[in-house]
DSSP file (Angstrom, degrees, kcal/mol; ACC not computed):
  #  RESIDUE AA STRUCTURE BP1 BP2  ACC     N-H-->O    O-->H-N    N-H-->O    O-->H-N    TCO  KAPPA ALPHA  PHI   PSI    X-CA   Y-CA   Z-CA
    1    1 A M              0   0    0      0, 0.0     2,-0.3     0, 0.0     0, 0.0   0.000 360.0 360.0 360.0 123.8  -79.8  -56.3   57.4
    2    2 A A        -     0   0    0      2,-0.0     2,-0.5     1,-0.0     0, 0.0  -0.607 360.0-155.5 -82.7 138.1  -77.0  -56.1   54.8
    3    3 A V        -     0   0    0     -2,-0.3     2,-1.1     4,-0.0     3,-0.0  -0.956  12.3-139.3-117.3 126.8  -76.1  -59.3   53.0
    4    4 A D    >   -     0   0    0     -2,-0.5     3,-1.5     1,-0.2    -2,-0.0  -0.760  17.6-172.4 -85.0 100.1  -72.6  -59.8   51.5
    5    5 A R  T 3  S+     0   0    0     -2,-1.1    27,-1.2     1,-0.3    28,-0.5   0.507  78.7  65.1 -75.7  -2.5  -73.4  -61.5   48.2
    6    6 A S  T 3  S+     0   0    0     25,-0.2    -1,-0.3    26,-0.1     3,-0.1   0.442  74.7 115.2 -97.2   2.1  -69.8  -62.1   47.5
    7    7 A M  S <  S-     0   0    0     -3,-1.5    26,-0.3     1,-0.1    25,-0.2  -0.424  76.9-103.9 -67.7 145.9  -69.3  -64.4   50.5
    8    8 A P        -     0   0    0      0, 0.0     2,-0.4     0, 0.0    26,-0.2  -0.489  36.6-162.5 -74.0 138.8  -68.4  -68.0   49.5
    9    9 A I  E     -a   34   0A   0     24,-2.9    26,-2.8    -2,-0.2     2,-0.5  -0.969   6.9-161.6-122.9 137.0  -71.3  -70.5   49.8
   10   10 A L  E     -a   35   0A   0     -2,-0.4     2,-0.5    24,-0.2    26,-0.2  -0.977   5.8-159.7-121.5 118.2  -70.9  -74.3   50.0
   11   11 A V  E     -a   36   0A   0     24,-2.7    26,-2.3    -2,-0.5     2,-0.5  -0.861   9.8-169.6 -97.9 126.8  -74.0  -76.3   49.2
   12   12 A V  E     +a   37   0A   0     -2,-0.5     2,-0.3    24,-0.2    26,-0.2  -0.967  25.0 131.7-122.4 119.6  -73.8  -79.9   50.5
   13   13 A D        -     0   0    0     24,-1.8     6,-0.1    -2,-0.5    24,-0.0  -0.958  50.7-139.0-161.5 145.7  -76.3  -82.5   49.5
   14   14 A D  S    S+     0   0    0     -2,-0.3     2,-0.7     1,-0.1    24,-0.1   0.458  88.6  80.9 -89.7   2.8  -76.1  -86.1   48.2
   15   15 A Y    >>  -     0   0    0      1,-0.1     4,-1.9     2,-0.0     3,-0.9  -0.899  67.6-158.3-111.7 104.9  -78.9  -85.4   45.7
   16   16 A N  H 3> S+     0   0    0     -2,-0.7     4,-2.4     1,-0.3     5,-0.2   0.799  90.8  56.6 -53.2 -35.3  -77.6  -83.6   42.6
   17   17 A T  H 3> S+     0   0    0      1,-0.2     4,-2.3     2,-0.2    -1,-0.3   0.898 106.7  49.8 -66.7 -37.7  -80.9  -82.3   41.6
   18   18 A M  H <> S+     0   0    0     -3,-0.9     4,-2.7     2,-0.2     5,-0.2   0.910 109.6  51.7 -63.7 -40.9  -81.3  -80.5   45.0
   19   19 A I  H  X S+     0   0    0     -4,-1.9     4,-2.8     1,-0.2    -2,-0.2   0.935 110.6  48.4 -60.3 -45.5  -77.8  -79.0   44.6
   20   20 A R  H  X S+     0   0    0     -4,-2.4     4,-2.3     2,-0.2    -1,-0.2   0.903 111.7  49.5 -63.7 -41.9  -78.7  -77.7   41.2
   21   21 A I  H  X S+     0   0    0     -4,-2.3     4,-2.4     2,-0.2    -2,-0.2   0.945 113.5  45.6 -60.5 -48.7  -82.0  -76.2   42.5
   22   22 A I  H  X S+     0   0    0     -4,-2.7     4,-2.8     1,-0.2     5,-0.2   0.919 112.0  51.9 -60.7 -45.6  -80.2  -74.5   45.4
   23   23 A R  H  X S+     0   0    0     -4,-2.8     4,-2.4    -5,-0.2    -1,-0.2   0.914 110.8  47.5 -58.8 -44.4  -77.4  -73.2   43.3
   24   24 A N  H  X S+     0   0    0     -4,-2.3     4,-2.3     2,-0.2    -1,-0.2   0.909 111.7  49.8 -64.1 -42.2  -79.9  -71.7   40.8
   25   25 A L  H  X S+     0   0    0     -4,-2.4     4,-1.5     2,-0.2    -2,-0.2   0.934 111.2  49.9 -62.0 -45.8  -81.9  -70.1   43.6
   26   26 A L  H  <>S+     0   0    0     -4,-2.8     5,-2.2     1,-0.2     4,-0.3   0.919 110.5  50.2 -59.6 -43.9  -78.7  -68.6   45.1
   27   27 A R  H ><5S+     0   0    0     -4,-2.4     3,-1.4     1,-0.2    -1,-0.2   0.898 107.4  53.2 -62.9 -39.4  -77.7  -67.2   41.7
   28   28 A Q  H 3<5S+     0   0    0     -4,-2.3    -1,-0.2     1,-0.3    -2,-0.2   0.809 106.1  54.3 -64.2 -28.5  -81.1  -65.6   41.3
   29   29 A L  T 3<5S-     0   0    0     -4,-1.5    -1,-0.3    -3,-0.3    -2,-0.2   0.478 127.2-101.9 -83.5  -5.2  -80.6  -63.9   44.7
   30   30 A G  T < 5S+     0   0    0     -3,-1.4     2,-0.3    -4,-0.3    -3,-0.2   0.515  73.0 141.5  99.3   8.3  -77.3  -62.5   43.4
   31   31 A F      < +     0   0    0     -5,-2.2    -1,-0.3     1,-0.1   -25,-0.2  -0.624  20.1 175.0 -81.2 143.0  -74.7  -64.8   45.0
   32   32 A E        +     0   0    0    -27,-1.2     2,-1.5    -2,-0.3    -1,-0.1   0.695  60.4  70.9-118.1 -35.1  -71.7  -65.6   42.8
   33   33 A D        +     0   0    0    -28,-0.5   -24,-2.9   -26,-0.3     2,-0.5  -0.587  65.4 150.9 -95.5  78.4  -69.2  -67.6   44.8
   34   34 A I  E     +a    9   0A   0     -2,-1.5     2,-0.3   -26,-0.2   -24,-0.2  -0.927  15.5 171.5-115.9 126.2  -71.1  -70.9   45.1
   35   35 A D  E     -a   10   0A   0    -26,-2.8   -24,-2.7    -2,-0.5     2,-0.3  -0.810  13.7-152.8-123.0 169.7  -69.5  -74.3   45.3
   36   36 A D  E     -a   11   0A   0     -2,-0.3     2,-0.3   -26,-0.2   -24,-0.2  -0.967  10.0-167.8-143.3 160.9  -71.0  -77.7   46.1
   37   37 A A  E     -a   12   0A   0    -26,-2.3   -24,-1.8    -2,-0.3     3,-0.1  -0.987  19.0-145.8-144.9 145.3  -70.1  -81.1   47.6
   38   38 A H  S    S+     0   0    0     -2,-0.3     2,-0.3   -26,-0.2   -26,-0.1   0.487  82.4  17.0 -93.5  -4.7  -72.0  -84.4   47.5
   39   39 A D  S  > S-     0   0    0      1,-0.1     4,-2.1   -25,-0.0     5,-0.1  -0.977  81.8-100.7-157.4 169.6  -71.0  -85.6   50.9
   40   40 A G  H  > S+     0   0    0     -2,-0.3     4,-2.5     1,-0.2     5,-0.2   0.848 114.7  56.5 -65.9 -36.3  -69.5  -84.4   54.2
   41   41 A S  H  > S+     0   0    0      1,-0.2     4,-2.0     2,-0.2    -1,-0.2   0.932 110.8  43.5 -62.2 -45.2  -66.0  -85.6   53.5
   42   42 A L  H  > S+     0   0    0      2,-0.2     4,-2.6     1,-0.2     5,-0.2   0.891 111.9  54.5 -66.0 -39.6  -65.8  -83.6   50.4
   43   43 A A  H  X S+     0   0    0     -4,-2.1     4,-2.3     2,-0.2    -2,-0.2   0.924 108.8  47.9 -59.4 -44.3  -67.4  -80.6   52.0
   44   44 A L  H  X S+     0   0    0     -4,-2.5     4,-2.4     2,-0.2    -1,-0.2   0.923 111.5  50.4 -61.4 -45.9  -64.8  -80.6   54.8
   45   45 A A  H  X S+     0   0    0     -4,-2.0     4,-2.1     1,-0.2    -1,-0.2   0.896 111.6  48.1 -60.0 -42.1  -61.9  -80.9   52.3
   46   46 A K  H  X S+     0   0    0     -4,-2.6     4,-1.9     2,-0.2    -1,-0.2   0.884 110.7  51.2 -66.7 -38.1  -63.3  -78.0   50.2
   47   47 A M  H  X S+     0   0    0     -4,-2.3     4,-1.2    -5,-0.2    -2,-0.2   0.895 110.3  49.1 -68.5 -37.2  -63.7  -75.8   53.3
   48   48 A R  H  < S+     0   0    0     -4,-2.4     3,-0.2     1,-0.2    -2,-0.2   0.909 113.9  46.4 -65.5 -41.0  -60.1  -76.6   54.4
   49   49 A D  H  < S+     0   0    0     -4,-2.1    -2,-0.2     1,-0.2    -1,-0.2   0.814 107.4  57.6 -70.3 -29.6  -58.8  -75.7   50.9
   50   50 A K  H  <        0   0    0     -4,-1.9    -1,-0.2     1,-0.3    -2,-0.2   0.795 360.0 360.0 -71.5 -30.0  -60.9  -72.5   50.7
   51   51 A R     <        0   0    0     -4,-1.2    -1,-0.3    -3,-0.2    -2,-0.1   0.573 360.0 360.0 -51.1 360.0  -59.4  -71.0   53.8
């Protein structure tokens, strides 16, 4: 299965340490377009803006 490592990824968690861990793991896997949000409201706003 091919994975597009250039696809945008949004990590949503209210715990900053968890966001940092997940971002680092995704970078190690080769993903580059990684954004984060600390709550659902911010995540929805970022998804709307990214379209």
